[in-house]
NUBA-450087 format. One record per residue: residue in three letters; x, y, z of N, C-alpha, C, O, CB in turn. Coordinates in steps of 0.2 Angstrom, whole numbers, plus 5000, padded with zeros to 4 digits. Glycine has a CB too. Example, Ala and Ser with C-alpha at 12.3 -4.5 7.8 and 13.67 -1.06 7.14 Angstrom:
<atoms>
ala506649725039506249785039506649845039507149835042505749785045;ser506449895035506849955036506450005039506750065040507049975029;
</atoms>
This chain:
<atoms>
unk489547725155489847685150489247665145489447665139490047615153;unk488647655147488147635143487947685138487847675132487547615146;unk487947755141487847805137488347815131488247835126487747875141;unk489047805134489547815129489547765124489647785118490247815133;unk489347705126489347655120488747665116488747655110489247585123;unk488247695119487647715114487747765110487647765104487047735119;unk488147815112488347875108488847845103488847875097488647925112;unk489347805105489747785100489547735095489747715089490347755103;unk488947705097488647655093488547665086488747635081488047625096;unk488147725084488047745077488647755073488647735067487547805077;unk489147785077489747805073490147745071490447735066490247855077;unk490147695076490547635075490147595069490547565065490547585081;unk489547595070489147555064489247595057489347555052488347565066;unk489247655057489447695051490147675049490247665043489347765052;unk490647675053491347655051491347585048491647575043491747665057;unk491047545052491047475049490647465042490947435038490647425054;unk490147505041489747505035490247535029490247505024489147545035;unk490647585031491047615026491647565024491747555018491347685029;unk491847535029492447485028492147425024492447405019492647455035;unk491547405026491247345022491047375015491147335010490547325025;unk490847435014490747465007491347465003491347434997490447535007;unk491947485006492547495002492847425000493047404995493047535006;unk492747375005492947305004492547274998492847244994492847265010;unk491847284998491447264993491647284986491647254981490747274994;unk491847354986492047384980492647354977492747344971492147464981;unk493147344982493747314980493647244977493947224972494247314986;unk493247204980493047134978492747134971492947094967492647104983;unk492247184970491947194964492447204958492447184953491447244964;unk492947254960493447274955493847224953494047204948493847334958;unk494047184959494547124958494147074953494547044949494747094964;unk493547054955493147004951493047034944493146994939492446994954;unk492947094943492847124936493547114932493547094926492647194936;unk494047134935494747124932494847054930495147034925495247154936;unk494747004935494846934934494446914928494646874924494646894940;unk493746934928493346904922493546934916493546904911492646934924;unk493846994916494047024909494646984907494646974901494247104911;unk495146974911495746934909495546864907495746834902496246934914;unk495046834911494846764909494446764902494546724898494346744914;unk494146824901493746824894494346834889494246794883493346884894;unk494846874890495346874885495746814884495846794878495846934887;unk495846774889496146714889495746664885495946624881496246684896;unk495046664887494646614883494546624876494546584872493946614886;unk494446694874494346704867495046694863494946684857494146784866;unk495546694866496246684862496446604863497046594861496746724865;unk496046564865496346494865496446464858496946424857495846454869;unk496046484854496146454847496746484844497146454840495546484842;unk496946544846497546574843498146534846498646524843497646644845;unk498146524853498646484856498746414852499346394851498546474863;unk498146384851498246314847498546324841498946284839497546284847;unk498446374837498646394830499446404831499846384826498346444827;unk499646434836500346454837500746394839501346404840500446514842;unk500446334840500846274842500946264850501346224852501446284839;unk500646304854500646294861500146244863499546254863500546364865;unk500446184865499946124866499746134873499246094875500346064865;unk499946174877499746184884499446254885499746294889500346174889;unk498946264881498646334881498446364888498546414890498146344876;unk498046314891497746344897498146364903498146424905497246284900;unk498646324905499046344910499546404909499546454912499446284913;unk499946394903500346454901499946514900500246574903500746434895;unk499446514897499046574896498846604902498846664903498446564891;unk498546564907498346594913498946624917498846674920498046534917;unk499546584916500046614920500246684917500446724921500646564919;unk500246694910500446754907499946804909500146864910500546744900;unk499246784909498746834910498746854917498546914919498146814908;unk498746814922498646824929499346834933499346854939498246774932;unk499946824930500546834933500646784939500946804944500546904935;unk500446724938500446674943501046624941500946584937499746634943;unk501546634945502146584944501946514945502246474941502746604948;unk501546504950501446434952501046394946501146344944500946424958;unk500546434943500246404937500746384931500646334928499646454934;unk501146434930501646424925502146364927502246314922502046484923;unk502346364933502846304935502446244935502746194934503146324941;unk501846244938501446184939501146154932500946104932500846204943;unk501246194927501046164920501446104918501346064914501046214915;unk502046094922502446034921502846034915503346074914501945974921;unk502645984910503045974905503146034900502746064898502745914901;unk503846044899503946094894504046164896504346204893503446094888;unk503946174903503946234906504546244910504546204916503346254910;unk505046274909505646274912505646334918506046324923506246284908;unk505246384917505246434922504546474921504246474916505846484922;unk504346504927503646534926503746614926504346634926503246514932;unk503246644925503246714924503346744932502946714936502546744921;unk503746784932503946814939503746884940504046914944504646794941;unk503346914936503146984936503047014930502946974925503747024940;unk502847074929502647104923503247104918503847114919502447184924;unk503047084912503547074907503947014906504347004902503947134907;unk503846964912504246904912503946854907503346854907504346874919;unk504346824903504146774898504246704900504746694904504446784891;unk503846654898503946584900504346554894504246574888503346554901;unk504746504896505046464890504646394890504546364894505746454892;unk504446384884504046324882504446274877504746304872503346344880;unk504446214879504746164874504346154868504746144863504846104878;unk503646154867503346134861503546174855503446154850502646144862;unk503746244856503946284850504346334853504246364858503246304847;unk504846354848505246414850504946474851505146524855505846414845;unk504346484848503946554848503546554854503146604855503646564842;unk503446504858502946504864503146554869502646594871502946434867;unk503746564871503946614875503746684873503546724876504646614877;unk503946694866503746754863503046774863502746824865504046754856;unk502646724862501846724862501646744869501246794870501546664860;unk501946714874501746734881501946804883501546844886502146684886;unk502546824880502746894881502246944878502046994881503446914879;unk501946924872501446974869500846974873500547024873501346944862;unk500646914875500046924879500146964886499646994888499846844881;unk500646954889500846994895500847074893500547114897501446974898;unk501147084887501047154885500347184884500247244885501547164879;unk499947134882499247154881498947174887498547214888498847104877;unk499047134892498847144899499047214902498747244905499047084904;unk499747224900500047294903499647354900499647404903500747294901;unk499247344894498847394892498347424896498147484896498547374885;unk498147384901497647404906497947444911497547474916497247334909;unk498547444912498847494917499047554914499447564909499547454920;unk498747614917498947674915499647694915499947734911498547734918;unk499947664920500747674921501147644915501647674913500947654928;unk500947584914501347544909501147544902501447514897501347474911;unk500547574900500247574894500647604888500747564883499547614894;unk501047654889501447684884501947644882502147634876501647754886;unk502347614887502847564886502647504882502947474878503247544892;unk502047474884501747414881501547424874501647384870501147394885;unk501247484873501147504866501747504861501747474856500747574865;unk502247534864502847544860503147474859503447454853503347584864;unk503147434864503447364863503047314859503347284855503547334870;unk502347324859501947284855502047304848502047264843501247294857;unk502147374847502247394840502847374837502947354831502147474840;unk503347374841504047354839504047274837504447254833504547364845;unk503647234841503647164840503047144835502947084834503547124846;unk502747194831502147174827502347124822501847094819501847234825;unk502947124819503047084814503247004816503446964812503647114810;unk503346994822503546934825503046884825503146824826503846944831;unk502346904825501846854826501246874821500946924821501546854833;unk501146834816500746854810499946854813499546884810500746804805;unk499846824819499146824821499046874827498546864830498946754823;unk499446914828499446964833498847004832498447024837500047004834;unk498647024826498047064825497447034827496947064830497947074817;unk497346964826496746924829496746924836496246934839496846854826;unk497346924840497346924847497146994850496746994854498046904849;unk497347044846497147114848496447124848496147154852497547164844;unk496147104842495447114841494947074846494447094848495247084834;unk495147014848494746964852494946974859494446964863494946894850;unk495447004861495647014868495147064871495047114868496347034869;unk494947054877494447094881494647164882495147174885494147054887;unk494347214879494547284881495047314877495147374877494647284888;unk495447274873496047294870495947354865496247404864496547244868;unk495447334861495247374855495047444858495147494855494747344850;unk494647444863494347504866494947544869494947604868493947484872;unk495447514871496047554874496347584868496547644868496547504877;unk496447554862496747584856496347644854496547694852496847534851;unk495647634854495247684852495347744856495347804854494447664852;unk495347734863495447794867496047824866496147894867495447764875;unk496647794865497247824863497247864857497547924857497847764862;unk496847844852496747884846496347944847496548004845496447844841;unk495747944851495347994852495648044856495448104856494647974854;unk496048024861496348074866496748124863496748184867496748034871;unk496948124857497348174855497048224850497348264847497948144851;unk496348214849495948254845496048324847496148374842495248234845;unk495948344853496048414855496748444853496748504853495948424863;unk497248404852497848434851497948444843498548474841498448384853;unk497448434839497548444832497448514830497748534825497048394828;unk496948544833496748614831496548654837496048634840496248614825;unk496948704839497548724836498148674837498048634842497748794839;unk498648674833499148624833499548634840499848684842499648634828;unk499448574844499848574850500148504852500248484858499348594856;unk500248464847500448404847501248394848501548424844500248354841;unk501448364853502148354854502348284851501948244849502348354861;unk503048274850503248214847503148154851502948104848504048224845;unk503248154857503148094861502348074861502248014861503248104869;unk501948124861501248104861501048074854500648034853500748164862;unk501348104849501248084842501448014841501147964838501548124837;unk502047994844502347924844501947874847501847824845503047924847;unk501647894853501147854856500547834852500347774852500947884863;unk500247884849499647874845499847834839499447794837499347944842;unk500447844836500647804830500747734832500647694828501347834827;unk501047714838501047654840500347614840500347554838501347644847;unk499847654843499147624843498947614836498647564834498747674846;unk499047664831498847654824499247594821498947564817499047714820;unk499847584823500247524820499947464822499947414818500947524822;unk499647454828499347394830498647394826498447334825499147394838;unk498347444825497647444821497847414814497447384811497347514821;unk498447434811498547414805498647334805498447304800499247444802;unk498847304810498947234811498247204810498047154807499247214817;unk497747234813497047214813496747224806496347174803496547244818;unk496947274803496647294796497047244791496647234786496847364794;unk497547214792497947174788497647104788497647064783498647174789;unk497447074794497347004794496646994791496147024792497346984802;unk496646934788496046914784495446904789494846914787496146854780;unk495546884795495046864800494646924803494146924805495246814805;unk495046984803494847044807494747104802494447154804495247054812;unk494947094796494947154792494247184791494047244792495247134785;unk493747144789493047164788492747184794492247224794492647114784;unk492847154800492547174806492747244808492347284810492747124812;unk493447254807493647324808493247374804493047434806494447334807;unk493147354798492847404793492047414795491847464795492847374786;unk491747354797491047364799490947404805490347424806490747294799;unk491447404809491447444815491547514814491547554819491947414820;unk491647534808491847604806492447634809492447694810491247654807;unk492947594811493547614814493947664810494247704812493947554816;unk493947654803494447694799494247764800494647814799494347674792;unk493547784801493347854802493647884808493647944808492547854802;unk493847844813494247884818494847914816495147954819494347824824;unk495147894810495747914808495747984803496148014802496147864804;unk495147994801495048054797495248124800495548164796494248054795;unk495148134806495348194809496148204808496348254807495248204816;unk496548144808497248154807497448174800497848204799497548084809;unk497048144795497148154788496948224786497148254781496748104784;unk496548254790496348324788496748374791496648434790495648334791;unk497248364795497748414797498248434792498348404787498248374803;unk498448494792498848524787499548544789499948564785498448584784;unk499648544796500348564798500848514795500748454795500348554806;unk501448544793501948504790502448484795503048454793502248544785;unk502348494802502848474807502848394807502348364805502548494814;unk503448364809503548294808503048254812502848204810504248274811;unk502848284818502348244822501648234819501348184820502248274829;unk501448284815500848274812500948234805500448194803500548344810;unk501448244802501648204796501648124798501348084794502248224793;unk501948114803501948044806501248014807501147954805502348034812;unk500848054810500148034811499748024804499447974804499748084815;unk499848064799499548054793499747994790499447954787499648114788;unk500447984790500747924786500547864789500347814786501547934787;unk500547854796500347794799499547784798499347724798500447794807;unk499147834798498447824797498347804790497947754789498047894798;unk498747824785498647804778498847734778498647694774499047844773;unk499347714782499547644782498947594784498947544781500147634787;unk498547614789497947574791497547564785497247514783497647604797;unk497347624781496847624776497147584770496847544766496747694774;unk497847594769498147554763498147484764498047444760498847574763;unk498147464771498147394772497447364771497347304769498347374780;unk496947404771496247384770496147384762495747334760495747434773;unk496347424758496147434751496647384747496447374741496247504749;unk497147364749497647324745497347264743497647224738498347324748;unk496847234746496547174744496047174739495747124737496347134750;unk495947234736495447244730494747214732494447174728495747204724;unk494447234738493847214740493347274738493447334740493747204747;unk492747254734492347304732491947334738491847394739491747274728;unk491847294743491547324750491947374753491747424756491347264754;unk492647364753493047404756493047474752493047524755493747374757;unk493147464746493147534742492547564743492547634743493247514734;unk491947534743491247564744491247604750490947654751490747514743;unk491547574755491547604762491947674761491647724764491947564767;unk492547674758492847734758492547794753492647854754493647724756;unk492247764748491847814744491347844748491147904747491647774737;unk490947804751490347824755490547874761490147914762489947764757;unk491047864764491247904770491647964768491947994772491647864774;unk491647984761492048044759492748044761493048094763491648104762;unk493147994760493847984761494248014755494748044756494047914762;unk493948014749494348044743494548114744495148124742493848034737;unk494148164746494448224747495048234751495548274750493948274750;unk495048194757495648194761496248164758496748184758495448154768;unk496148104754496648074750496948124745497548124744496348014747;unk496548154741496748204736497148264739497648284736496148224732;unk496948284745497248344748498048324750498448354749496948364754;unk498048254753498748234755499148224748499748234749498648174759;unk498848194743499248194737499548254734500048254731498748154731;unk499148314736499348374733499848414738500348444735498748414733;unk499748404744500148444749500548404754500948434758499748494752;unk500548344754500848294759501648294757501848314752500548234759;unk501948254762502648244761502748184756502248154754502948214768;unk503348174754503448124748503148054750502748024746504148114746;unk503248024756503047964758502247964759501947914757503347944765;unk501948014761501248024762500948024755500447994754501048084766;unk501248054750501048064743501047994740500547974737501448104739;unk501547954741501647884739501047844741500747804737502347854740;unk500947844748500447794750499747824748499247784746500447794758;unk499647884748498947914747498747904739498247884737498947984748;unk499247904735499147894728499047814727498647804722499847914724;unk499447774730499247704730498547684732498247644728499747664734;unk498347724737497647714739497147734734496647704732497447744746;unk497247794731496847824726496847774720496347764717497047894724;unk497447744718497447704713497047644714496647614709498147684711;unk497047614720496647554722495847574721495447534719496747534729;unk495647634723494947654723494747654716494147634715494847724727;unk495147684711494847694705494947634700494647624695495247754701;unk495347584703495347514699494647484700494447444696495947474702;unk494347494706493647464707493147504703493247564702493447464715;unk492747464700492247504696491847554699491647604697491747444693;unk491647534706491247584709491647654711491347704710491047554716;unk492247644713492647704714492747744707492847804707493347684717;unk492947704702493047734695492447774693492447834691493147684690;unk491847744694491247784692491147844696490847894694490647734692;unk491247844703491147894707491647954705491448014705491347874714;unk492247944703492747994701492548024694492548084694493447964701;unk492347984690492248004683491548024681491448054676492447954678;unk491048014685490348024684490148104684489748124682489847984688;unk490548134688490448214689491048254686491648244688490348224697;unk490848294681491448334677491848374682492448374681491148374672;unk491548404687491948444691492448404696493048424697491548494696;unk492148344698492648304702493148274698493748274700492148244705;unk493048254692493548224687494048284686494648264686493248204681;unk493848344685494348394683494748404689495448414688493948464681;unk494548404695494948414701495448364702496048374704494448414708;unk495248304701495748244701496248254696496848244698495348174700;unk496148274690496648274685497148334687497748334685496348284678;unk496848394689497248444691497748424697498348444697496848504694;unk497548384702497948364707498448314705499048324707497548334713;unk498348274700498848224697499348264694499948254694498448174693;unk499148314690499648364686500048394691500648404690499248414682;unk499748424697500148454702500748404705501248424706499748484708;unk500548344706500948294709501548284704502148284706500648234710;unk501448284697501948274692502348334692503048324692501648264685;unk502148394692502548454692502948464698503548484698502048514691;unk502748444704503148444710503748394710504148414713502648434716;unk503648344706504248294705504748324701505348284700503948234703;unk504748374698505248404693505848414697506448404695505048464689;unk505748444703506348464707506648394711507248394711506148514713;unk506148354713506448294717506048234714505548214717506348304725;unk506248204709505848144706505848084711506348074714506148124699;unk505248054711505147994715504947934710504347944707504748004721;unk505347884709505147834705504447804707504047794703505647774704;unk504347784713503747754716503147794714502647774712503847734723;unk503247864716502647904715502547924708501947924706502847974719;unk503047924704502947934697502547874694502047884689503547944693;unk502747814696502347764693501647754695501247734691502747694695;unk501547774702500847774704500447824701499847804699500847784712;unk500647884700500247934696500147914689499547924686500648004696;unk500647884686500547864679500047804678499547804674501147834676;unk500047764683499547704683498847734684498347714681499647654689;unk498747794688498147824689497847854683497247854681498147874695;unk498347884679498147914673497947864668497447874664498747954670;unk498247814668498047754663497347734664496947724660498547694663;unk497247724671496547704672496047754671495547734668496547684680;unk496147814672495647864671495547874663495047894661495847934674;unk496047854659496047864652495447814649495247824643496647854649;unk495247764653494747724651494047764650493547734647494647664656;unk494047824653493447864653493547914647494047944647493247904659;unk493047914642493147954636493248034638493648064635492547954632;unk492848054643492948124645493548144648493948194647492348144650;unk493848094652494448104655495048104650495548134651494548054661;unk494948054646495448044640495548104636496048134634495247984636;unk494948134635494948204631495248254634495648294632494248224629;unk495148264641495448314645496148304646496548354646495048324652;unk496348244646497048234647497448244641498048264641497148154649;unk497148234635497548254629497648324629498248344626497048234623;unk497248364631497348444631497748464637498048514636496648474630;unk497648434643497848464649498448424653498548444658497348484653;unk498648374650499148334654499748364655499948404650499248264651;unk500148364660500748394661501248384656501348334654501048374668;unk501548444654502048434648502648404651503048374647502248504646;unk502748394657503348364660503348284659503848254659503348374668;unk502748264657502648194655502848184648502948124645501948164657;unk502748234644502848234637503548244635503848214630502348284633;unk503848284638504548304636505048264640504948204642504748384638;unk505648284640506248244643506348254650506948244653506848254639;unk505848284654505948304661506148244665506648244669505348334664;unk505848184664505948124667506348074663506248014664505348094670;unk506748094659507148054654507548004658507647944656507548094649;unk507848024663508347984667507947924670508147864670508648024673;unk507347934673506947884675506747834670506747774671506247914679;unk506547864664506347824658506947774656506847714654506147864652;unk507547804656508147764654508247704659508547654657508747804653;unk508147724666508347674671507847624673508047574675508647714677;unk507247644672506647604675506247574669505847614666506247644680;unk506347514667505947484662505247484663504847494658506247414660;unk505047464669504347464671503947524670503447534667504147434678;unk504347584672504047654671503947664663503447694661504447704674;unk504447644659504447654652503847624649503547654645505147634649;unk503747564651503147524649502447564650502047564646503147454651;unk502447594656501847624658501747694654501147704652501847644666;unk502247724653502247784649501947764642501547804639502947824648;unk502247714639502047694632501347674632500947694627502447634630;unk501147644637500347624638499947684638499447684636500247574644;unk500147734642499747794643499747834636499247854634500047844648;unk500347834632500347864626499847834621499447864617501047874623;unk499847764621499347734616498647744618498247754613499547654617;unk498447754625497747764626497547834624497047844623497647754634;unk498047884625497847954623497947964616497748024613498348004627;unk498247924612498347934605497647934601497647944595498747874601;
</atoms>
């Protein structure tokens, strides 16, 4: 017996050690997850206060930890607690409190590989319901890293083209959430300083005209458009310095109509800034390339005119005409389709476009 126990002793000790090791690992993992969620809860307390939830601590904890007792125990104003993933609480202080809890629960679902795709889709669908969701996404522990991972994960599918529509839709949902961060005044510059827009450049460099790739380009341009529309010199300088313009011009030349509209809007915003304008006009070859592409866009609209795109291109030409060299080149090489009656119907129906054409004619006279 003693020998048997002695022989079994090391094995038993090894078994107990393994059990203790796995138990310790589970405890550490549980503590890490708890701290992560607690950090997310803590960082978003200010958001809860702004949204009118006067009982931020207990409801937020209930939503983050999935603890029905915490929700029910918060007492006043809480008619029911969260009873599982995706369950929302009803709060008396404001009609949107339950919706806010649902958004927070969806953010927690992002940490689950099983539920992430559905959570991304649902958050994207609800993105217009809460103006401060972008702040919550930026401050919540680990959420931005998840969005970056979702974007980077499809790089290998870009070349050679192997992207499927479901995978593209999932990435577009992540990009739509990035656009919320890019739009909000509190997070816009932080996103820029983290160089996040450069993660989107591989999508913009794709040339496949399949819908799944076009959706990626369009949604990526939406993020960049959200950054440039506020006329910030720092934002424009970032895109000039990171060689975004060649990508933008390529999409203006060969993209779909919607992509052309957004890309031309972004280009217009860039050259309205003095730094962007000087970058485009200071080099003769670069200026010539820009004018050729703008002419191409005009000529492509002969078959299928687009009022929005036509006005954006005309605004770009008006701005470039402020440069003497550009003005001289436009006098000689501007598309004849702007001079003749090709777009007569648009001129007759759209007063604002008619004014833009007259302004361009005066500058080129």
